[in-house]
C-alpha positions in Angstrom: 10.5 -68.0 -44.0 8.3 -65.2 -42.9 9.3 -61.7 -44.2 9.7 -59.3 -41.3 10.6 -55.6 -41.5 13.3 -55.1 -38.8 15.0 -51.8 -38.2 18.8 -52.0 -38.6 20.5 -52.1 -35.2 22.9 -49.3 -36.0 22.2 -45.8 -37.3 24.8 -46.2 -39.9 22.9 -49.1 -41.4 19.5 -47.5 -41.2 17.9 -46.4 -44.5 18.3 -42.7 -45.2 17.2 -40.7 -48.2 20.0 -38.3 -49.0 19.5 -34.8 -50.5 21.9 -32.4 -52.1 21.6 -30.2 -49.0 23.2 -33.1 -46.9 26.4 -32.5 -48.8 26.2 -28.8 -49.7 24.7 -26.7 -46.8 24.0 -23.8 -49.1 21.3 -25.8 -50.8 19.3 -26.3 -47.6 17.3 -23.0 -48.2 16.5 -23.9 -51.8 13.6 -26.1 -52.8 13.6 -28.8 -55.5 12.4 -26.2 -58.1 12.5 -22.4 -58.3 9.0 -22.6 -59.8 7.6 -24.0 -56.6 5.4 -21.2 -55.2 6.7 -20.9 -51.6 9.9 -22.6 -50.4 10.3 -23.9 -46.9 10.5 -20.8 -44.6 13.2 -20.2 -42.0 13.1 -18.0 -39.0 15.1 -14.8 -39.0 14.1 -14.0 -35.4 11.4 -14.6 -32.9 9.2 -12.1 -34.7 10.2 -12.4 -38.4 10.9 -15.1 -40.9 12.3 -15.3 -44.4 11.4 -17.5 -47.4 12.4 -18.0 -51.0 9.8 -17.6 -53.7 10.6 -17.9 -57.4 14.3 -17.4 -56.5 13.7 -14.2 -54.5 14.2 -13.7 -50.8 11.3 -12.3 -48.8 11.0 -11.1 -45.2 7.8 -11.0 -43.3 6.5 -10.5 -39.7 5.1 -13.7 -38.1 2.4 -11.7 -36.3 2.5 -8.1 -37.4 1.5 -5.5 -34.8 1.2 -1.8 -35.3 4.1 -0.1 -33.4 2.0 3.0 -32.9 -1.3 1.7 -31.5 -0.5 -2.0 -30.9 -3.4 -3.1 -33.1 -3.3 -6.6 -34.6 -5.7 -5.6 -37.4 -3.1 -5.2 -40.2 -3.3 -5.2 -44.0 -0.4 -6.0 -46.3 0.7 -2.9 -48.2 3.1 -4.2 -50.8 6.8 -4.8 -50.5 10.0 -2.7 -50.4 13.0 -3.7 -52.4 16.2 -3.5 -50.4 19.8 -4.5 -51.1 21.6 -6.4 -48.4 25.1 -7.9 -48.2 25.3 -11.4 -46.7 28.3 -13.4 -45.7 27.1 -16.5 -47.5 25.3 -15.0 -50.4 27.1 -11.7 -51.1 25.0 -8.8 -52.5 21.3 -9.7 -52.7 18.1 -7.9 -53.5 15.5 -8.8 -50.9 11.8 -7.9 -50.5 10.6 -6.6 -47.2 6.9 -6.8 -46.5 5.1 -3.5 -45.8 1.9 -3.2 -43.7 -0.9 -0.7 -42.9 -2.8 -0.6 -39.7 -6.6 -0.7 -40.1 -7.2 1.1 -36.8 -4.9 4.2 -37.1 -3.7 4.0 -40.7 0.0 3.9 -39.7 2.3 2.3 -42.3 5.3 0.2 -41.3 7.4 -2.6 -42.6 9.0 -5.8 -41.3 11.7 -4.9 -38.7 15.0 -6.5 -39.6 16.9 -5.0 -36.6 18.2 -8.5 -35.6 19.7 -9.0 -39.0 21.0 -5.6 -40.0 21.6 -2.3 -38.2 19.5 0.7 -39.1 20.6 2.7 -42.1 23.0 -0.1 -43.1 22.9 -2.8 -45.8 25.7 -5.0 -44.3 24.2 -7.9 -42.2 25.4 -8.5 -38.7 27.0 -12.0 -39.4 29.2 -10.3 -42.0 30.1 -7.5 -39.6 31.1 -10.1 -36.9 33.1 -12.0 -39.6 35.1 -8.9 -40.6 35.9 -8.2 -36.9 36.9 -11.8 -36.4 39.3 -11.7 -39.4 40.9 -8.5 -38.0 41.2 -9.9 -34.4 42.6 -13.2 -35.5 45.1 -12.3 -38.2 45.9 -8.5 -37.8 45.1 -8.2 -41.5 45.2 -4.7 -43.0 42.0 -3.0 -44.1 42.9 -3.3 -47.8 43.8 -7.0 -47.4 40.5 -7.7 -45.7 38.7 -6.0 -48.6 40.7 -8.1 -51.2 39.9 -11.3 -49.2 36.2 -10.6 -49.1 36.1 -9.9 -52.8 38.1 -13.0 -53.7 36.6 -15.6 -51.3 33.1 -14.3 -50.9 32.5 -12.1 -53.9 31.7 -9.3 -51.5 32.6 -5.8 -52.7 32.8 -3.1 -50.1 35.2 -0.2 -49.6 38.1 -0.2 -47.3 36.5 2.8 -45.5 33.4 0.7 -44.8 35.5 -2.0 -43.4 37.4 0.5 -41.2 34.1 1.9 -40.0 33.0 -1.7 -39.0 36.1 -2.2 -37.0 35.9 1.2 -35.3 32.2 0.5 -34.6 33.2 -2.2 -32.1 32.8 -1.4 -28.5 35.8 0.4 -27.1 36.0 -0.8 -23.5 38.1 1.8 -21.8 37.6 -0.1 -18.5 38.4 -3.8 -18.9 36.5 -6.4 -16.9 37.0 -6.3 -13.2 38.2 -9.7 -12.1 39.4 -10.6 -8.6 43.1 -10.3 -9.4 45.8 -12.6 -8.2 48.3 -10.1 -6.8 51.0 -11.2 -9.2 51.5 -8.8 -12.1 53.7 -7.6 -15.0 53.7 -4.0 -16.1 54.9 -2.4 -19.4 53.8 0.2 -21.9 53.3 -0.1 -25.6 54.3 2.7 -27.9 51.8 3.6 -30.6 51.8 6.5 -33.0 48.8 8.8 -33.5 49.0 11.3 -36.3 52.8 11.1 -36.2 53.1 11.5 -32.5 54.0 8.8 -30.0 51.5 7.8 -27.3 51.8 5.2 -24.6 49.4 2.3 -23.9 50.0 1.5 -20.3 49.1 -2.1 -19.5 48.9 -4.2 -16.3 49.1 -8.0 -16.9 47.9 -10.5 -14.3 50.4 -13.4 -14.6 48.1 -16.0 -13.1 45.0 -14.9 -15.0 47.3 -14.7 -18.0 45.8 -11.5 -19.5 45.9 -7.8 -19.5 43.5 -6.7 -16.7 43.9 -2.9 -17.1 45.1 -0.5 -19.7 45.1 3.2 -20.5 46.2 5.4 -23.3 48.5 8.2 -22.1 50.5 11.1 -23.5 53.6 10.3 -21.5 55.4 7.7 -19.3 55.9 10.2 -16.5 56.2 9.0 -12.9 52.9 10.6 -11.9 51.0 9.1 -14.9 52.3 5.6 -14.2 51.7 5.8 -10.4 48.1 7.1 -10.9 47.4 4.3 -13.4 48.7 1.6 -11.1 46.9 2.9 -8.0 43.6 3.0 -9.9 44.1 -0.4 -11.4 45.1 -2.0 -8.2 42.5 -0.3 -5.9 40.9 -2.9 -3.6 43.0 -5.7 -5.3 45.7 -7.9 -4.0 49.2 -6.3 -4.3 52.0 -8.9 -3.9 54.5 -8.3 -6.7 54.9 -6.6 -10.0 57.6 -7.3 -12.6 58.9 -4.6 -14.9 61.9 -3.7 -16.9 64.6 -1.4 -15.5 63.1 2.0 -16.5 63.8 4.6 -13.9 60.2 6.0 -14.3 58.8 2.6 -13.4 61.0 2.2 -10.4 60.1 5.7 -9.0 56.4 5.2 -9.5 56.2 1.6 -8.0 58.3 2.6 -5.0 55.4 4.8 -4.0 53.0 1.8 -4.0 52.9 -0.9 -1.3 54.0 -3.8 -3.6 57.2 -5.8 -4.2 58.9 -4.4 -7.3 60.7 -7.2 -9.3 63.3 -6.4 -12.1 63.0 -8.5 -15.2 65.9 -10.9 -15.2 66.4 -10.7 -19.0 66.4 -6.9 -19.0 68.9 -6.9 -16.2 71.2 -9.3 -18.1 70.7 -7.1 -21.3 71.8 -4.0 -19.3 74.8 -5.7 -17.9 75.9 -7.0 -21.4 75.3 -3.5 -22.8 77.3 -1.8 -20.1 80.2 -4.2 -20.7 80.1 -3.7 -24.5 80.1 0.1 -24.1 83.1 -0.1 -21.7 85.1 -2.4 -24.0 84.5 0.0 -26.9 85.9 3.0 -25.0 88.7 1.3 -23.2 91.7 -0.9 -24.1 91.5 -4.1 -22.0 94.2 -6.7 -21.7 93.4 -10.3 -22.5 93.7 -11.2 -18.8 91.3 -8.5 -17.7 88.9 -9.5 -20.5 88.8 -13.1 -19.1 88.2 -11.7 -15.6 85.2 -9.6 -17.0 83.8 -12.8 -18.6 84.3 -14.8 -15.4 82.7 -12.3 -13.1 79.8 -11.6 -15.5 78.9 -15.3 -15.4 79.1 -15.2 -11.7 76.7 -12.3 -11.5 74.3 -14.1 -13.9 74.3 -17.1 -11.5 72.6 -14.9 -8.9 69.5 -14.6 -11.2 69.5 -18.4 -11.8 70.0 -19.4 -8.2 67.6 -22.0 -6.9 67.6 -20.6 -3.3 68.0 -17.1 -1.9 70.8 -18.4 0.3 72.8 -19.4 -2.8 72.2 -15.9 -4.4 73.4 -14.2 -1.2 76.4 -16.4 -1.1 77.4 -15.3 -4.7 76.8 -11.7 -3.8 79.0 -11.9 -0.7 81.7 -13.6 -2.8 81.7 -10.6 -5.2 81.8 -8.1 -2.3 84.7 -9.9 -0.7 86.6 -9.9 -4.1 85.8 -6.3 -4.9 89.4 -5.1 -4.8 90.2 -7.6 -7.6 87.2 -6.8 -9.7 87.7 -5.1 -13.1 86.4 -1.6 -13.2 83.2 -2.3 -15.1 82.3 -5.3 -12.9 82.9 -3.1 -9.8 80.4 -0.5 -11.2 77.8 -3.1 -12.0 78.1 -4.6 -8.5 77.6 -1.3 -6.7 75.2 0.4 -9.1 72.9 -2.5 -9.7 73.5 -5.8 -7.8 73.9 -4.4 -4.3 71.3 -1.6 -4.2 68.7 -3.7 -6.2 69.5 -7.1 -4.9 65.9 -7.7 -3.6 64.3 -6.6 -6.8 66.5 -9.0 -8.7 65.9 -12.0 -6.4 62.2 -11.8 -5.2 61.3 -14.4 -7.8 63.6 -16.9 -6.3 61.7 -16.9 -3.0 58.2 -17.1 -4.6 57.6 -19.2 -7.7 54.4 -17.3 -8.5 56.4 -14.1 -9.1 57.4 -13.6 -12.7 61.2 -13.4 -13.1 60.8 -11.9 -16.6 58.4 -9.7 -18.5 58.0 -12.4 -21.2 54.2 -12.9 -20.7 53.2 -9.3 -21.2 55.6 -8.9 -24.1 54.3 -12.0 -25.8 50.7 -10.6 -25.4 51.8 -7.3 -26.9 53.3 -9.2 -29.9 50.0 -10.9 -30.5 47.7 -8.0 -29.8 49.6 -5.1 -31.3 52.5 -6.4 -33.4 55.1 -3.9 -34.5 54.0 -3.5 -38.1 50.7 -1.9 -37.1 52.0 0.6 -34.5 52.0 3.7 -36.7 48.6 3.7 -38.4 46.2 5.4 -36.0 44.3 8.7 -36.2 42.2 8.8 -33.0 42.4 7.5 -29.5 39.2 5.6 -30.0 40.7 3.9 -33.0 43.7 2.7 -31.0 41.6 1.5 -28.1 39.0 -0.2 -30.3 41.5 -2.1 -32.2 43.4 -3.1 -29.0 40.2 -4.3 -27.4 39.2 -6.4 -30.4 42.6 -8.1 -30.3 42.6 -8.4 -26.5 39.2 -10.2 -26.6 40.6 -12.7 -29.0 43.6 -13.2 -26.7 41.3 -13.8 -23.8 39.3 -16.4 -25.7 42.5 -18.4 -26.3 44.7 -17.7 -23.2 42.6 -16.5 -20.2 43.2 -18.6 -17.1 45.5 -20.9 -19.1 
């Protein structure tokens, strides 16, 4: 039978010579022997490349040009030793090629701006990694330092790590999307130098993200109204859901938008008012059963499938008002009747959020309670918030 060389029909059966680097990626930059004069080079950027020679890392320009006179007539002028900190290699001594221009005599060296920032020895991939750890896990500065030391043998101070985090872009104006018109609003309390500040946040419930935020010294009616007017300028204004704070109500009433009360906050208020009443007053068992019955009836308004059903329950309460326990009577006329529309807008339009759950959930992910009291500057608060918000957007935007 004639011997024929036939290629295997499947890649998995084809012959392949495996190298150590196929199993351990870190070995891809190292040659078969450290004694080999020049290892295979790898590009650092479009203008520079690095190579390993006798176990040492070198950086050179591919085509050196004098930055002063643009001459290409360049002589090598030795090497400068520099310590850099890499994510994959830790602390390393590298050698950066120096040059001298034949035309003007200007001396310069390989520009590593794409690898490391000026006057820094921490490489950009490591900086991105530190910011990613913070944005993903809300780790403290000291815990990040310990993690880098243990897992990557990288030893840098907690102050350096904090400077890296604070060096992120602090976007005071979030991206301008075309908003849906359906919003939630709330404020996050943060402490700066022992004093409370308020991070006002507008959440688009259909985009599923915070679309505007501002750090303020107070939650006054004027501050909230100005924030919302600026955030919603030239945007759709259909409905906005909030808790029952009087400052929110007074501010939103001045804006042409439906104001929706969070159903859970309304239920919490009712339960709280009833508990306070029962603590201060002796109530018979019969009246206690009446309070429980009418409370359930009020809660049915929030859970009604149609606005007609909600109005029917409201009218039933009004017609029975002479029989109502005192506390139920107060709840009916202080909340249910005057704010009936605010409590039932979400029944008529399924896009309207009936609760503030979405924005509160984003707050828990972006600024959890255990990190609310650790800030010294406004920029520090906004930078950290923005890092976490960017991570939230990667995972939740438009979902």
